N, CA, C and O atoms as a CHARMM CRD file, in Angstrom:
* protein
*
  188
    1    1 MET  N      0.83000  -1.17500   0.03900 PROA 1      0.00000
    2    1 MET  CA    -0.00400  -0.02400   0.01300 PROA 1      0.00000
    3    1 MET  C      0.88700   1.25700   0.03000 PROA 1      0.00000
    4    1 MET  O      0.59000   2.25000  -0.63400 PROA 1      0.00000
    5    2 THR  N      1.93700   1.18800   0.78100 PROA 2      0.00000
    6    2 THR  CA     2.81400   2.35200   0.81900 PROA 2      0.00000
    7    2 THR  C      3.47500   2.60800  -0.54800 PROA 2      0.00000
    8    2 THR  O      3.63100   3.75700  -0.96200 PROA 2      0.00000
    9    3 LYS  N      3.85000   1.55500  -1.22100 PROA 3      0.00000
   10    3 LYS  CA     4.50700   1.71000  -2.54500 PROA 3      0.00000
   11    3 LYS  C      3.56200   2.33700  -3.53000 PROA 3      0.00000
   12    3 LYS  O      3.96600   3.16000  -4.35100 PROA 3      0.00000
   13    4 ARG  N      2.28800   1.95100  -3.45700 PROA 4      0.00000
   14    4 ARG  CA     1.30200   2.45800  -4.35400 PROA 4      0.00000
   15    4 ARG  C      1.06900   3.93900  -4.08200 PROA 4      0.00000
   16    4 ARG  O      0.91600   4.70100  -5.03700 PROA 4      0.00000
   17    5 ILE  N      1.03300   4.39300  -2.80400 PROA 5      0.00000
   18    5 ILE  CA     0.90900   5.74700  -2.50100 PROA 5      0.00000
   19    5 ILE  C      2.19800   6.55900  -2.91300 PROA 5      0.00000
   20    5 ILE  O      2.14900   7.72400  -3.30700 PROA 5      0.00000
   21    6 GLY  N      3.32200   5.84500  -2.78600 PROA 6      0.00000
   22    6 GLY  CA     4.63400   6.48600  -3.09000 PROA 6      0.00000
   23    6 GLY  C      4.71700   6.97600  -4.50100 PROA 6      0.00000
   24    6 GLY  O      5.39400   7.96200  -4.79000 PROA 6      0.00000
   25    7 ILE  N      4.04200   6.30300  -5.36700 PROA 7      0.00000
   26    7 ILE  CA     4.10700   6.76500  -6.79400 PROA 7      0.00000
   27    7 ILE  C      3.64200   8.16800  -6.99700 PROA 7      0.00000
   28    7 ILE  O      4.17100   8.92200  -7.81300 PROA 7      0.00000
   29    8 LEU  N      2.65400   8.49400  -6.24500 PROA 8      0.00000
   30    8 LEU  CA     2.05400   9.89900  -6.28100 PROA 8      0.00000
   31    8 LEU  C      3.14000  10.91000  -5.94300 PROA 8      0.00000
   32    8 LEU  O      3.18600  12.00600  -6.50200 PROA 8      0.00000
   33    9 TYR  N      4.00100  10.52800  -5.03000 PROA 9      0.00000
   34    9 TYR  CA     5.01000  11.47500  -4.43700 PROA 9      0.00000
   35    9 TYR  C      6.13700  11.76500  -5.43100 PROA 9      0.00000
   36    9 TYR  O      6.97900  12.62100  -5.16200 PROA 9      0.00000
   37   10 PHE  N      6.17100  11.08800  -6.54300 PROA 10     0.00000
   38   10 PHE  CA     7.22100  11.30700  -7.52900 PROA 10     0.00000
   39   10 PHE  C      7.03600  12.56400  -8.35100 PROA 10     0.00000
   40   10 PHE  O      7.95700  13.04800  -9.00900 PROA 10     0.00000
   41   11 SER  N      5.77700  13.09400  -8.29100 PROA 11     0.00000
   42   11 SER  CA     5.52800  14.34000  -8.99100 PROA 11     0.00000
   43   11 SER  C      6.35100  15.51500  -8.42700 PROA 11     0.00000
   44   11 SER  O      6.37500  15.69600  -7.20900 PROA 11     0.00000
   45   12 PRO  N      7.01400  16.30400  -9.25600 PROA 12     0.00000
   46   12 PRO  CA     7.87100  17.40400  -8.87300 PROA 12     0.00000
   47   12 PRO  C      7.24500  18.62800  -8.38800 PROA 12     0.00000
   48   12 PRO  O      7.94600  19.54300  -7.95600 PROA 12     0.00000
   49   13 THR  N      5.86600  18.71300  -8.43200 PROA 13     0.00000
   50   13 THR  CA     5.17000  19.92400  -8.22000 PROA 13     0.00000
   51   13 THR  C      5.04800  20.17700  -6.67200 PROA 13     0.00000
   52   13 THR  O      4.94700  19.24300  -5.87700 PROA 13     0.00000
   53   14 ASN  N      5.06300  21.42300  -6.31600 PROA 14     0.00000
   54   14 ASN  CA     4.93200  21.73900  -4.89000 PROA 14     0.00000
   55   14 ASN  C      3.57900  21.29100  -4.35300 PROA 14     0.00000
   56   14 ASN  O      3.49200  20.88000  -3.19600 PROA 14     0.00000
   57   15 THR  N      2.52300  21.35800  -5.15400 PROA 15     0.00000
   58   15 THR  CA     1.25500  20.91500  -4.69500 PROA 15     0.00000
   59   15 THR  C      1.26400  19.53800  -4.20100 PROA 15     0.00000
   60   15 THR  O      0.69000  19.23300  -3.15600 PROA 15     0.00000
   61   16 THR  N      1.95000  18.63700  -4.98000 PROA 16     0.00000
   62   16 THR  CA     1.98700  17.22500  -4.64200 PROA 16     0.00000
   63   16 THR  C      2.77100  17.03000  -3.31800 PROA 16     0.00000
   64   16 THR  O      2.43000  16.17300  -2.50300 PROA 16     0.00000
   65   17 LYS  N      3.85600  17.87200  -3.12500 PROA 17     0.00000
   66   17 LYS  CA     4.57600  17.75000  -1.85600 PROA 17     0.00000
   67   17 LYS  C      3.78300  18.18200  -0.66300 PROA 17     0.00000
   68   17 LYS  O      3.96500  17.64900   0.43200 PROA 17     0.00000
   69   18 LYS  N      2.89100  19.15200  -0.85100 PROA 18     0.00000
   70   18 LYS  CA     1.94000  19.49800   0.18100 PROA 18     0.00000
   71   18 LYS  C      0.97800  18.35700   0.51600 PROA 18     0.00000
   72   18 LYS  O      0.71100  18.03800   1.67400 PROA 18     0.00000
   73   19 ILE  N      0.48100  17.76900  -0.55500 PROA 19     0.00000
   74   19 ILE  CA    -0.49400  16.70200  -0.31100 PROA 19     0.00000
   75   19 ILE  C      0.26000  15.57600   0.35800 PROA 19     0.00000
   76   19 ILE  O     -0.24700  14.98200   1.31000 PROA 19     0.00000
   77   20 CYS  N      1.42300  15.27000  -0.09700 PROA 20     0.00000
   78   20 CYS  CA     2.36200  14.21900   0.50800 PROA 20     0.00000
   79   20 CYS  C      2.45000  14.40500   1.93500 PROA 20     0.00000
   80   20 CYS  O      2.30800  13.46700   2.72100 PROA 20     0.00000
   81   21 ARG  N      2.69300  15.65100   2.30700 PROA 21     0.00000
   82   21 ARG  CA     2.89600  15.97900   3.70300 PROA 21     0.00000
   83   21 ARG  C      1.62800  15.80400   4.51000 PROA 21     0.00000
   84   21 ARG  O      1.65500  15.32000   5.64200 PROA 21     0.00000
   85   22 ALA  N      0.51600  16.20300   3.91400 PROA 22     0.00000
   86   22 ALA  CA    -0.77200  16.06100   4.62100 PROA 22     0.00000
   87   22 ALA  C     -1.13700  14.57500   4.81900 PROA 22     0.00000
   88   22 ALA  O     -1.62500  14.17800   5.87700 PROA 22     0.00000
   89   23 VAL  N     -0.88700  13.76900   3.77600 PROA 23     0.00000
   90   23 VAL  CA    -1.20100  12.36300   3.85700 PROA 23     0.00000
   91   23 VAL  C     -0.24000  11.67700   4.91700 PROA 23     0.00000
   92   23 VAL  O     -0.62900  10.76300   5.64400 PROA 23     0.00000
   93   24 ALA  N      0.97800  12.16600   4.94500 PROA 24     0.00000
   94   24 ALA  CA     1.95400  11.58600   5.89700 PROA 24     0.00000
   95   24 ALA  C      1.47100  11.89100   7.34100 PROA 24     0.00000
   96   24 ALA  O      1.46800  11.03500   8.22500 PROA 24     0.00000
   97   25 LEU  N      1.07400  13.14300   7.51100 PROA 25     0.00000
   98   25 LEU  CA     0.50400  13.44700   8.87300 PROA 25     0.00000
   99   25 LEU  C     -0.65800  12.59100   9.25100 PROA 25     0.00000
  100   25 LEU  O     -0.82800  12.16300  10.39300 PROA 25     0.00000
  101   26 GLY  N     -1.46100  12.35600   8.22800 PROA 26     0.00000
  102   26 GLY  CA    -2.65800  11.52900   8.44900 PROA 26     0.00000
  103   26 GLY  C     -2.29400  10.08300   8.80400 PROA 26     0.00000
  104   26 GLY  O     -2.99700   9.41700   9.56300 PROA 26     0.00000
  105   27 MET  N     -1.17900   9.62000   8.23500 PROA 27     0.00000
  106   27 MET  CA    -0.68700   8.23100   8.53500 PROA 27     0.00000
  107   27 MET  C      0.05600   8.18300   9.81100 PROA 27     0.00000
  108   27 MET  O      0.41400   7.08800  10.24600 PROA 27     0.00000
  109   28 GLY  N      0.32500   9.29600  10.46200 PROA 28     0.00000
  110   28 GLY  CA     0.99800   9.30700  11.72700 PROA 28     0.00000
  111   28 GLY  C      2.48900   9.58200  11.64200 PROA 28     0.00000
  112   28 GLY  O      3.25100   9.36900  12.58500 PROA 28     0.00000
  113   29 ALA  N      2.88600  10.09000  10.41000 PROA 29     0.00000
  114   29 ALA  CA     4.33300  10.41600  10.28100 PROA 29     0.00000
  115   29 ALA  C      4.63600  11.73600  10.79800 PROA 29     0.00000
  116   29 ALA  O      3.74400  12.57400  10.92600 PROA 29     0.00000
  117   30 LYS  N      5.94500  11.98700  11.12700 PROA 30     0.00000
  118   30 LYS  CA     6.27900  13.28900  11.60500 PROA 30     0.00000
  119   30 LYS  C      6.47400  14.29700  10.48800 PROA 30     0.00000
  120   30 LYS  O      6.86900  13.88400   9.39800 PROA 30     0.00000
  121   31 PRO  N      6.22900  15.57800  10.67400 PROA 31     0.00000
  122   31 PRO  CA     6.33000  16.52100   9.63800 PROA 31     0.00000
  123   31 PRO  C      7.65200  16.55300   8.94400 PROA 31     0.00000
  124   31 PRO  O      7.71900  16.77200   7.73500 PROA 31     0.00000
  125   32 ALA  N      8.70200  16.33800   9.68300 PROA 32     0.00000
  126   32 ALA  CA    10.04500  16.25000   9.13400 PROA 32     0.00000
  127   32 ALA  C     10.15300  15.10600   8.22000 PROA 32     0.00000
  128   32 ALA  O     10.68600  15.26300   7.12100 PROA 32     0.00000
  129   33 ASP  N      9.68700  13.96600   8.58600 PROA 33     0.00000
  130   33 ASP  CA     9.77200  12.77400   7.76400 PROA 33     0.00000
  131   33 ASP  C      8.95100  12.99100   6.47000 PROA 33     0.00000
  132   33 ASP  O      9.36400  12.53600   5.40400 PROA 33     0.00000
  133   34 ALA  N      7.87600  13.63200   6.54900 PROA 34     0.00000
  134   34 ALA  CA     6.99400  13.86700   5.42300 PROA 34     0.00000
  135   34 ALA  C      7.66400  14.76100   4.37600 PROA 34     0.00000
  136   34 ALA  O      7.41700  14.62900   3.17700 PROA 34     0.00000
  137   35 GLY  N      8.53700  15.69300   4.86400 PROA 35     0.00000
  138   35 GLY  CA     9.12200  16.62600   3.94500 PROA 35     0.00000
  139   35 GLY  C     10.47400  16.02400   3.29700 PROA 35     0.00000
  140   35 GLY  O     10.84300  16.31400   2.15900 PROA 35     0.00000
  141   36 HSD  N     11.14300  15.18000   4.13400 PROA 36     0.00000
  142   36 HSD  CA    12.39200  14.67500   3.62500 PROA 36     0.00000
  143   36 HSD  C     12.33200  13.25600   3.19000 PROA 36     0.00000
  144   36 HSD  O     12.59700  12.96900   2.02200 PROA 36     0.00000
  145   37 ASP  N     12.01600  12.40000   4.01600 PROA 37     0.00000
  146   37 ASP  CA    11.92400  10.95200   3.65500 PROA 37     0.00000
  147   37 ASP  C     10.94500  10.65000   2.47500 PROA 37     0.00000
  148   37 ASP  O     11.25900   9.85400   1.59000 PROA 37     0.00000
  149   38 PHE  N      9.78100  11.29300   2.49000 PROA 38     0.00000
  150   38 PHE  CA     8.78200  10.99800   1.39200 PROA 38     0.00000
  151   38 PHE  C      9.36400  11.37300   0.04700 PROA 38     0.00000
  152   38 PHE  O      9.18600  10.64600  -0.93000 PROA 38     0.00000
  153   39 SER  N     10.06000  12.50200  -0.01600 PROA 39     0.00000
  154   39 SER  CA    10.56500  12.96500  -1.33100 PROA 39     0.00000
  155   39 SER  C     11.71400  12.10900  -1.82900 PROA 39     0.00000
  156   39 SER  O     11.85600  11.88000  -3.03100 PROA 39     0.00000
  157   40 ARG  N     12.51500  11.64800  -0.92000 PROA 40     0.00000
  158   40 ARG  CA    13.64900  10.79600  -1.33200 PROA 40     0.00000
  159   40 ARG  C     13.33700   9.33600  -1.36500 PROA 40     0.00000
  160   40 ARG  O     13.79200   8.64800  -2.27900 PROA 40     0.00000
  161   41 TYR  N     12.57000   8.80300  -0.39800 PROA 41     0.00000
  162   41 TYR  CA    12.29100   7.43300  -0.36300 PROA 41     0.00000
  163   41 TYR  C     10.77600   7.26000  -0.13000 PROA 41     0.00000
  164   41 TYR  O     10.30500   6.90400   0.95000 PROA 41     0.00000
  165   42 PRO  N     10.04700   7.54500  -1.24100 PROA 42     0.00000
  166   42 PRO  CA     8.52800   7.47500  -1.11800 PROA 42     0.00000
  167   42 PRO  C      8.04300   6.09700  -0.69000 PROA 42     0.00000
  168   42 PRO  O      6.97300   6.01300  -0.08800 PROA 42     0.00000
  169   43 SER  N      8.73900   5.05100  -0.95300 PROA 43     0.00000
  170   43 SER  CA     8.20700   3.71700  -0.62600 PROA 43     0.00000
  171   43 SER  C      8.90200   3.13900   0.64600 PROA 43     0.00000
  172   43 SER  O      8.59300   2.02600   1.07200 PROA 43     0.00000
  173   44 GLY  N      9.82400   3.90000   1.22700 PROA 44     0.00000
  174   44 GLY  CA    10.52100   3.35600   2.45800 PROA 44     0.00000
  175   44 GLY  C     10.43200   4.34300   3.58000 PROA 44     0.00000
  176   44 GLY  O     11.43100   4.63700   4.23600 PROA 44     0.00000
  177   45 ASN  N      9.20200   4.88000   3.82200 PROA 45     0.00000
  178   45 ASN  CA     8.99400   5.86700   4.88400 PROA 45     0.00000
  179   45 ASN  C      8.55600   5.22700   6.19100 PROA 45     0.00000
  180   45 ASN  O      8.39300   5.94000   7.18100 PROA 45     0.00000
  181   46 ASN  N      8.36100   3.93000   6.23900 PROA 46     0.00000
  182   46 ASN  CA     7.87300   3.31400   7.47800 PROA 46     0.00000
  183   46 ASN  C      9.07100   2.74600   8.27100 PROA 46     0.00000
  184   46 ASN  O      9.20100   1.52900   8.39900 PROA 46     0.00000
  185   47 ARG  N      9.94300   3.62000   8.80100 PROA 47     0.00000
  186   47 ARG  CA    11.13200   3.11700   9.55800 PROA 47     0.00000
  187   47 ARG  C     11.15700   3.78000  10.90900 PROA 47     0.00000
  188   47 ARG  O     12.05500   3.51600  11.71000 PROA 47     0.00000
Protein backbone atom coordinates (compact mmCIF):
# COMPACT_ATOMS: atom_id res chain seq x y z
CA UNK A 1 0.00 0.00 0.00
CA UNK A 2 2.84 2.36 0.83
CA UNK A 3 4.50 1.69 -2.51
CA UNK A 4 1.29 2.45 -4.33
CA UNK A 5 0.92 5.78 -2.51
CA UNK A 6 4.61 6.50 -3.05
CA UNK A 7 4.12 6.71 -6.80
CA UNK A 8 2.09 9.87 -6.31
CA UNK A 9 4.99 11.47 -4.48
CA UNK A 10 7.24 11.29 -7.53
CA UNK A 11 5.52 14.34 -9.01
CA UNK A 12 7.91 17.35 -8.84
CA UNK A 13 5.17 19.90 -8.20
CA UNK A 14 4.95 21.75 -4.90
CA UNK A 15 1.26 20.95 -4.69
CA UNK A 16 2.01 17.25 -4.61
CA UNK A 17 4.60 17.79 -1.89
CA UNK A 18 1.99 19.54 0.22
CA UNK A 19 -0.47 16.69 -0.35
CA UNK A 20 2.28 14.22 0.47
CA UNK A 21 2.88 16.02 3.73
CA UNK A 22 -0.80 16.08 4.62
CA UNK A 23 -1.19 12.37 3.86
CA UNK A 24 1.93 11.59 5.86
CA UNK A 25 0.58 13.43 8.87
CA UNK A 26 -2.67 11.53 8.44
CA UNK A 27 -0.75 8.25 8.52
CA UNK A 28 0.98 9.31 11.72
CA UNK A 29 4.33 10.38 10.27
CA UNK A 30 6.32 13.30 11.64
CA UNK A 31 6.30 16.56 9.63
CA UNK A 32 10.07 16.29 9.14
CA UNK A 33 9.75 12.77 7.75
CA UNK A 34 6.99 13.88 5.41
CA UNK A 35 9.17 16.62 3.96
CA UNK A 36 12.43 14.70 3.64
CA UNK A 37 11.92 10.94 3.61
CA UNK A 38 8.83 10.98 1.41
CA UNK A 39 10.54 12.98 -1.31
CA UNK A 40 13.67 10.81 -1.34
CA UNK A 41 12.28 7.45 -0.30
CA UNK A 42 8.56 7.46 -1.15
CA UNK A 43 8.20 3.72 -0.61
CA UNK A 44 10.51 3.42 2.41
CA UNK A 45 8.99 5.86 4.86
CA UNK A 46 7.93 3.34 7.50
CA UNK A 47 11.10 3.12 9.58
